[in-house]
C-alpha positions in Angstrom: 0.0 -0.1 -0.1 1.2 3.5 -0.9 2.2 5.6 1.6 0.4 9.2 1.3 2.7 12.1 0.5 2.6 14.7 3.3 2.4 18.3 1.8 4.6 21.0 2.8 3.3 22.6 6.2 3.2 26.6 6.3 5.5 25.7 9.6 7.6 24.0 7.2 7.8 26.8 4.6 8.6 28.7 7.6 11.3 27.1 8.6 12.4 27.1 5.0 12.5 30.5 4.5 14.4 31.1 7.7 16.7 29.0 7.0 17.1 30.3 3.5 17.6 34.0 4.9 19.8 33.0 7.8 22.1 30.7 6.0 25.8 31.7 6.3 26.5 30.7 2.8 25.3 32.2 -0.1 22.1 30.7 -1.6 21.2 31.4 -5.4 18.1 30.2 -6.9 17.6 30.3 -11.1 15.4 29.6 -13.4 17.7 28.8 -16.5 20.8 31.4 -16.9 18.4 33.5 -14.8 18.5 34.1 -11.2 15.0 34.7 -9.8 16.2 34.3 -6.2 19.3 35.0 -3.2 19.4 34.9 0.2 21.2 38.2 2.1 24.5 36.3 2.4 24.3 36.4 -1.7 23.4 39.9 -2.0 26.7 40.3 0.6 28.8 38.3 -1.6 28.1 39.9 -4.5 28.1 43.3 -3.1 24.2 44.1 -4.4 21.0 44.4 -3.1 18.2 41.8 -4.2 16.5 43.3 -6.5 19.6 44.0 -8.3 20.6 40.3 -8.6 17.1 38.9 -9.1 16.7 38.9 -12.8 20.6 38.9 -14.1 21.9 36.0 -16.0 24.3 33.7 -14.4 27.9 34.7 -16.6 27.5 38.2 -14.9 28.5 37.1 -11.5 31.4 35.0 -12.8 34.7 35.3 -14.2 35.8 31.6 -15.1 39.3 30.8 -16.6 37.3 31.1 -20.1 34.4 31.0 -21.7 35.0 27.1 -22.2 35.0 26.9 -18.5 31.9 28.3 -18.2 30.1 26.3 -21.0 31.9 23.5 -19.0 29.9 24.1 -15.7 26.9 24.4 -17.0 26.4 20.9 -19.2 27.8 19.3 -16.5 25.4 20.7 -14.4 22.4 20.5 -16.5 23.2 16.9 -17.9 24.5 15.0 -14.8 22.1 17.0 -12.0 24.7 18.7 -10.1 28.9 20.0 -10.3 31.0 21.6 -7.7 34.4 23.5 -8.3 36.0 26.9 -7.4 35.3 29.6 -9.7 35.8 33.9 -9.4 33.2 36.1 -8.5 33.1 39.4 -9.6 31.1 42.2 -7.1 29.5 44.9 -8.1 32.4 46.9 -7.1 34.5 45.0 -9.9 36.4 43.2 -6.4 36.8 39.3 -7.0 36.4 36.7 -4.2 37.1 33.4 -4.6 33.8 30.9 -3.9 33.9 26.9 -3.6 30.0 26.6 -5.1 28.1 23.5 -5.8 25.3 23.7 -8.1 22.2 21.3 -8.4 19.7 21.1 -11.5 16.2 20.7 -12.1 15.2 20.6 -8.1 11.9 21.5 -10.1 11.8 21.6 -14.0 13.7 24.0 -15.1 15.0 25.1 -11.7 18.4 25.0 -10.4 20.2 25.8 -6.5 23.9 27.0 -6.1 24.9 27.3 -2.7 28.7 29.5 -2.7 31.3 29.8 0.2 33.8 32.8 0.3 37.1 30.8 0.8 39.0 34.3 -0.9 41.0 34.4 2.9 41.1 30.7 2.9 43.0 30.1 -0.3 45.1 33.5 0.6 46.2 31.7 3.9 46.9 28.3 2.1 48.9 30.5 -0.5 50.9 32.3 2.3 51.7 28.7 3.8 53.1 27.5 0.5 55.3 30.1 0.0 56.5 29.9 3.5 57.3 26.5 3.4 59.2 27.6 -0.4 60.7 30.6 1.5 61.8 28.7 4.8 63.0 25.5 3.1 65.4 27.5 0.8 65.9 30.3 2.6 69.7 30.7 3.6 69.0 32.8 6.8 67.7 30.8 9.8 63.7 31.4 10.7 63.2 30.4 13.9 59.6 30.7 15.9 59.9 31.5 19.5 57.7 31.2 22.1 57.4 33.2 25.3 59.1 30.9 27.0 61.8 30.8 24.8 60.5 27.5 23.4 61.5 27.1 19.6 58.1 25.9 18.0 59.2 26.0 14.5 62.6 26.1 12.9 63.4 25.9 9.0 65.5 23.6 7.0 68.9 26.5 7.2 69.0 25.9 11.3 69.0 22.4 10.8 72.3 22.6 8.5 73.2 25.6 11.0 73.3 24.1 14.3 73.8 20.5 13.3 70.8 19.2 14.9 68.1 17.3 13.9 64.7 19.4 12.8 62.8 17.6 16.2 65.8 18.1 18.5 65.4 21.7 17.6 61.7 21.7 18.2 61.5 22.3 21.5 64.8 23.1 23.0 65.1 26.8 24.2 66.8 29.7 22.7 69.2 29.7 25.2 70.5 26.2 24.3 71.5 27.3 21.0 73.7 30.6 22.7 77.5 30.7 23.3 78.5 30.8 26.6 78.6 34.1 28.1 75.9 35.4 25.8 72.8 33.6 27.8 72.4 35.8 30.9 71.1 38.3 28.6 68.4 36.3 26.0 65.4 37.4 28.8 66.2 40.8 28.6 66.5 40.7 24.6 62.9 38.8 23.9 61.4 40.9 26.8 62.8 43.9 23.8 61.8 41.7 20.9 58.2 41.3 22.2 58.1 45.4 23.2 59.0 47.0 19.7 61.1 44.7 18.2 65.3 44.5 18.2 68.4 43.8 16.0 71.3 42.7 17.8 74.8 40.8 17.1 75.8 38.1 19.4 77.5 34.1 19.2 75.8 31.0 18.5 76.5 27.7 19.4 76.3 24.0 17.1 75.7 20.9 18.2 79.6 20.0 17.9 79.9 23.0 20.5 81.6 25.1 18.2 80.5 29.0 17.9 79.4 31.1 14.8 78.7 35.2 15.1 75.4 35.8 14.1 73.0 39.1 13.4 69.2 38.5 14.8 66.0 40.9 13.8 63.2 39.4 16.0 59.9 40.9 16.7 56.6 39.4 17.8 54.1 37.9 15.2 50.6 37.0 16.0 50.4 32.7 15.1 46.8 31.8 15.4 45.8 33.2 18.9 49.6 32.9 20.3 52.0 35.8 20.7 55.5 34.1 19.1 58.5 35.9 18.5 60.0 35.6 15.0 63.3 35.3 14.5 65.9 36.0 11.9 68.9 34.9 11.8 72.5 35.6 9.5 75.4 34.1 9.6 77.7 37.1 9.7 81.2 35.0 9.8 82.2 36.4 6.2 80.8 40.0 7.2 82.8 39.5 10.4 85.8 38.6 8.9 85.7 41.4 6.9 85.4 43.9 9.9 87.9 42.2 11.1 90.1 42.7 8.2 89.2 46.3 8.2 89.9 46.6 12.1 93.4 45.3 11.1 93.7 47.9 8.3 93.0 50.9 10.3 95.4 49.5 13.0 97.8 49.4 10.7 97.4 52.4 9.4 97.3 54.4 13.5 100.6 52.1 13.7 101.6 53.9 10.3 100.9 56.8 11.3 102.3 57.4 14.5 105.3 55.0 13.8 107.6 58.3 13.8 105.9 59.9 17.5 106.7 56.1 19.3 109.9 56.3 18.0 110.6 60.1 19.3 109.1 58.9 22.3 111.6 55.5 22.9 114.5 57.2 21.6 114.2 60.3 24.0 114.5 57.8 27.5 116.6 55.8 25.7 119.2 58.1 24.8 119.4 59.5 28.1 119.5 55.5 29.6 122.1 54.4 27.3 124.1 57.5 27.4 124.5 57.6 31.3 125.4 53.9 31.1 128.2 54.1 28.5 129.5 56.9 31.1 129.3 54.5 33.6 131.4 51.8 31.6 134.0 54.6 31.2 134.0 55.6 34.7 133.6 52.4 37.1 137.3 51.3 36.0 138.4 54.6 36.6 136.9 54.3 40.3 137.9 51.0 41.0 141.4 51.7 40.2 141.2 54.4 42.4 140.0 52.4 44.9 142.4 49.8 44.8 145.4 52.9 44.8 143.6 54.3 48.3 143.5 50.8 49.7 147.2 50.5 49.2 147.9 53.8 50.7 149.0 53.9 54.6 145.7 55.6 56.8 146.2 58.7 56.9 145.1 62.6 55.7 145.3 61.5 52.4 144.0 58.3 52.5 140.7 59.8 54.3 140.6 62.1 51.5 141.1 60.1 48.3 138.1 58.2 50.0 135.8 60.8 50.2 136.5 61.7 46.2 135.6 58.1 45.5 132.6 57.9 47.8 131.6 61.3 45.7 132.2 59.7 42.5 129.8 56.3 43.6 127.2 58.8 44.1 127.0 60.6 41.3 127.4 57.3 39.4 124.5 56.0 41.7 122.7 59.3 40.6 123.0 58.3 36.8 122.1 54.5 37.6 118.7 56.1 38.7 118.5 58.1 35.5 119.2 55.0 33.3 116.9 53.4 35.3 113.9 55.6 34.6 114.7 55.5 31.0 114.6 52.2 30.9 111.0 52.6 32.9 109.9 55.0 30.3 110.4 52.9 27.4 108.7 49.7 29.3 105.5 52.5 30.1 105.1 52.6 26.3 105.7 49.2 25.2 103.0 47.9 27.6 100.4 50.4 26.2 101.3 49.5 22.4 101.3 45.9 23.2 97.5 46.8 25.0 96.3 48.3 21.5 98.0 45.8 19.2 96.4 42.8 21.4 95.4 39.9 19.0 92.3 38.3 21.3 89.8 40.6 19.8 87.0 38.7 21.4 87.9 38.9 24.8 85.6 41.1 27.0 85.8 42.3 30.2 84.9 45.5 32.7 87.3 47.9 31.3 88.2 51.4 33.2 87.6 54.3 30.9 90.1 56.6 32.2 92.7 53.7 32.0 92.2 52.9 28.5 92.4 57.2 27.8 95.6 57.1 29.4 97.4 55.1 27.3 95.6 56.1 24.2 97.0 59.6 24.8 100.5 58.1 25.7 100.3 56.8 22.3 99.5 59.7 20.9 101.6 62.2 23.0 104.2 63.1 20.4 101.3 63.6 17.7 99.5 66.5 19.8 102.4 67.5 21.8 103.7 69.4 19.2 99.8 70.5 18.2 97.7 71.3 21.6 98.0 70.6 24.9 95.8 67.9 26.5 93.2 68.9 29.1 91.2 66.0 31.7 88.2 66.7 33.0 87.0 63.5 34.3 84.0 62.6 36.2 83.0 59.8 37.9 82.1 56.6 35.5 81.5 53.0 35.7 83.8 50.6 34.1 82.0 49.8 31.1 81.8 45.9 29.1 83.8 46.0 25.9 87.5 45.0 24.5 90.1 47.0 25.9 92.1 47.0 22.8 89.3 47.9 20.4 88.0 50.4 22.9 91.7 51.8 22.8 91.6 51.8 19.5 88.7 53.7 19.1 90.4 56.6 21.3 93.3 56.7 19.4 91.4 57.2 16.2 89.6 60.3 17.8 92.6 61.2 19.7 94.5 61.5 16.4 91.8 63.6 14.4 91.5 65.7 16.9 95.5 66.6 17.3 95.6 67.2 13.5 92.6 69.1 13.3 95.3 71.3 14.9 97.9 73.4 12.8 101.5 72.4 14.2 103.1 75.2 16.2 100.6 76.7 18.5 100.7 74.1 21.0 100.1 76.7 23.8 97.1 78.4 21.6 95.1 75.3 20.9 94.0 72.2 23.5 92.5 68.5 22.9 90.0 68.9 26.0 88.7 64.8 27.0 85.9 64.9 29.2 84.0 62.1 31.0 80.9 62.1 32.6 77.8 59.6 33.7 74.2 60.4 31.9 71.1 60.1 33.3 70.5 56.4 32.6 74.0 55.7 33.8 75.9 55.4 30.8 79.7 56.2 30.7 80.0 59.3 27.9 83.3 60.5 26.5 83.6 63.5 24.6 86.7 64.4 22.9 86.6 68.4 21.8 89.1 70.2 19.9 90.3 73.5 19.0 90.8 72.5 15.6 89.7 73.8 12.0 86.1 72.0 12.2 84.7 70.1 9.5 82.7 71.5 6.8 79.0 71.1 7.1 78.1 69.7 4.5 80.8 66.8 5.4 79.7 66.2 9.4 76.9 63.6 8.3 79.0 61.4 6.1 82.1 61.6 8.6 81.8 57.8 9.5 81.3 56.4 5.9 83.8 54.2 4.7 87.4 55.9 2.8 85.7 59.8 3.6 88.8 61.7 5.1 89.3 65.5 5.1 92.4 65.3 5.3 95.8 65.9 2.7 96.4 62.8 0.8 98.6 60.2 2.6 97.6 61.6 5.9 94.3 59.8 6.3 92.3 56.2 4.8 88.6 57.3 6.1 88.4 54.7 7.8 89.5 55.5 11.5 85.7 56.6 12.4 84.4 54.2 10.5 86.0 51.8 12.4 84.9 53.1 15.7 81.6 53.4 14.9 81.5 49.8 14.0 83.3 48.9 17.2 81.1 51.3 19.6 77.7 49.8 17.8 78.5 45.9 18.8 79.5 47.4 22.1 75.8 48.5 22.4 76.7 52.4 22.4 76.6 55.5 20.4 79.1 58.1 18.6 78.7 61.3 17.1 80.0 64.3 16.0 79.2 68.2 16.0 81.6 70.5 14.2 81.5 73.9 13.1 84.5 75.4 10.6 86.9 77.8 12.7 85.7 76.7 16.4 86.5 73.0 16.4 85.3 69.4 16.4 84.0 67.7 19.6 82.5 63.6 19.2 81.0 62.1 21.7 80.7 58.4 22.7 78.7 56.5 24.7 78.9 53.1 26.5 76.5 51.0 29.0 78.2 50.8 32.0 79.3 47.3 33.2 79.2 48.3 37.0 77.5 50.9 38.9 79.7 54.5 39.1 82.4 54.9 41.9 82.2 57.4 44.6 83.5 60.9 43.8 86.6 60.1 45.6 87.5 57.0 43.6 87.8 59.5 40.2 91.4 58.4 39.3 94.5 61.5 39.2 94.0 63.4 36.0 97.3 63.9 35.1 99.8 60.6 32.8 102.5 61.2 35.8 100.2 59.3 38.0 100.5 56.5 36.0 104.0 56.8 34.7 105.2 57.0 37.8 103.5 53.8 39.4 105.1 52.0 36.2 108.6 52.7 37.2 109.6 50.2 40.2 110.9 50.7 43.4 114.8 51.0 44.2 116.1 47.4 44.0 117.0 46.0 47.8 120.7 46.1 47.4 120.9 44.2 50.7 118.2 41.1 51.3 118.0 38.5 54.4 118.3 35.2 53.1 115.5 32.8 54.7 116.6 29.9 56.7 116.8 26.5 55.3 117.6 24.7 51.4 117.4 27.1 48.7 114.7 26.7 46.4 115.4 25.3 43.1 114.3 27.2 40.4 114.4 26.2 36.6 114.5 29.1 34.1 113.7 28.3 30.7 114.8 31.2 28.4 116.8 31.8 25.0 118.4 34.6 26.2 121.7 34.3 28.5 122.0 37.3 29.5 118.3 37.6 30.7 119.0 33.6 32.5 122.2 35.4 34.0 120.8 38.8 35.4 117.9 36.4 37.0 120.6 34.5 38.5 122.2 37.8 40.2 118.6 38.8 41.2 117.8 35.8 43.0 121.4 35.1 44.5 121.6 33.8 48.0 117.3 32.4 47.9 116.8 30.2 45.1 119.7 27.5 43.0 119.0 28.8 39.9 119.0 26.2 37.0 119.3 27.4 33.2 118.0 25.9 30.4 118.7 27.3 26.9 115.8 26.7 25.2 112.3 25.5 25.2 113.6 21.7 24.3 116.4 21.7 26.6 114.1 22.6 29.5 111.6 20.3 28.6 113.9 17.6 28.8 115.4 18.7 32.6 111.5 18.3 33.7 111.3 15.1 31.9 114.6 13.3 34.1 114.5 16.0 37.4 110.9 16.8 38.8 112.4 18.2 42.2 112.2 22.1 40.9 110.1 24.6 43.6 109.3 26.7 40.1 109.7 27.1 36.7 110.3 30.4 35.2 109.1 30.0 31.5 109.9 32.4 28.7 106.9 31.9 26.1 108.5 33.2 22.4 111.5 30.8 21.4 112.0 29.6 18.3 112.2 25.6 18.9 109.0 24.9 21.4 106.8 28.0 22.8 106.6 28.4 26.5 102.9 27.8 25.9 103.5 24.4 24.1 106.4 23.8 26.9 103.4 23.8 29.5 100.8 21.8 27.6 103.5 18.6 27.6 105.1 19.3 31.0 101.5 19.2 32.7 100.2 16.6 30.5 103.1 14.4 32.1 103.3 16.2 35.5 99.6 17.8 36.8 101.1 18.6 39.7 104.1 21.0 37.6 101.4 23.1 36.5 100.9 25.4 39.7 104.9 25.8 39.5 105.3 27.4 36.3 105.7 31.4 35.8 105.9 32.4 32.6 107.3 35.4 31.0 107.5 37.5 27.8 108.7 40.2 25.5 105.3 41.2 23.9 103.2 37.7 22.7 101.9 37.5 19.7 99.4 35.2 19.3 96.0 34.3 21.1 97.1 31.0 22.8 100.3 33.1 24.5 97.3 36.2 25.2 94.6 33.3 26.4 98.0 31.6 28.9 98.4 35.6 30.3 94.8 36.2 30.9 94.5 32.5 32.9 97.6 33.3 35.2 97.5 36.9 35.8 99.4 36.5 38.6 102.4 34.3 37.7 103.4 36.6 34.3 106.1 38.6 34.3 105.9 41.5 30.9 109.9 41.7 30.3 111.7 43.9 31.3 111.1 43.4 35.4 112.6 44.4 38.0 113.9 42.1 41.0 111.1 43.2 43.0 109.0 41.9 40.3 110.7 38.7 40.0 110.5 37.7 43.5 106.7 38.9 44.0 105.6 36.6 41.3 108.0 33.6 42.4 106.7 34.2 46.0 103.0 33.3 45.1 104.3 29.6 44.2 104.3 27.0 46.4 106.9 24.9 47.0 106.8 21.2 45.8 107.2 19.0 48.7 109.4 16.3 46.4 113.2 17.5 47.4 
């Protein structure tokens, strides 16, 4: 028995009408190619009111790939009863939206129904996702997405290659794990700044094998879905760092070339009177000895007393000449130490640096360049130390000081000055201003003074690298450098550096004269008589390829040490291998057959107990390894030339070995 068909009730019709009116998808009803009805969503999609949609033809709202595609879609719907696909819809304002559609033909004779969903944004996101995937896959830069806790939630292929980790090892790790030692403490502060306003900075990253490489990082906040993350673009700047190092080296060579004559003058002056006095002593000592011997051969009497008094005066005069020669040698030593600090090989070593100390050695090196043109005026305030490489900061100050000196005409030193001022600003930063009364810089060039190879000096006097390199050094340290100048009035270079520690009290401000530094560098007079401590002599092995220096050490330590001398690194190593009964080992770092660094490593590998017995000496270490050894044992290192007080002080800190 056939089931009776229930007619559509008025309630059902109302429900269908409500669904039609309130549907989120666009619904269009047509007879043939003409639309006879459209719901509000359809009107919103095409951007026209219902009365302008009804009565229009199907092709007017579509932009198919071509006319053939439109025909194919229509035939499919009429022949097969339905069709699905994507198509472009042209709105009333001419804009185009991408839609997914399904159309059903002949829902009633000659009537079709089309349902359309706007997928423009979704398609755009899909395209963007595909583009990002291609970009991240083939980009040379590292791309990281980092959540607020520092966890890496996404990384591209370049990250896998750069760090040496598998992708699954990178994901879920913390960004701190990719940072080199010594750079992790500031990660939280850098992330805070990146989330707040974005950040661009340089640091050092670490690979899985422990090796490191310099990077530049641009990081800023991005909304990924509903979560706020950091998008970090990391660039390996090894090549750029090497180029910057080459520029630093070129600028340093240029500075050395510029100052060579002046440094030679600074050394030759004290060397001249030191050698002169020693030469006089060499000529007069035989005469004094002969007079003493003659007086000793005479019987006691008034003549003998007079002769001895005359000899005493001669000896006193000789002692004065020795003191003058010694003071000259101390001046040369100070200059050499300043040059060594300036030319330090380890460019990556950072530390808390005293700005006034670095200013003083830069002034000392540039002294001859300045002396004939202007007088130095120091206006030092209480400032904290700064975290920077000492030799690089010295390079900045030296560049600026030489520029200031060369901006002042020669021969008018009494009329011109170079004022060096230090202060602490309201943010606790160190401000260094170097002001000259020179010719000034033309206004149209002031804004370009940091451009590479730009110089206002005559040909042969400048490379145009000084301020360019100085800005790079200051920028890497997180500081700022600026120039103010007026033609005919002079120039001020202002360097601002973040402080490493709170500023010291006013009483801690160093004296404003180089004399305090120089006098401190002059060793105190030698002790002519030293009472020997009871007990057996300590055994000292001296390893140095300079016989005269070894003889001098033996004389200086007479009565307290049994000194055994090895004239080469290999001989010293052999002695240590056959006889370990040494309380101390005084070892030169630079020897032609076996460097002191290598000797130390070989000897302590064979006998770790030897390590505390070593005291090192050098006339100027020229390798990063030697510098690193000096930094590792600062209290057991002697810079040549040294005196008996410094030598004994270094040796007294060495514990005597129990094996005798």
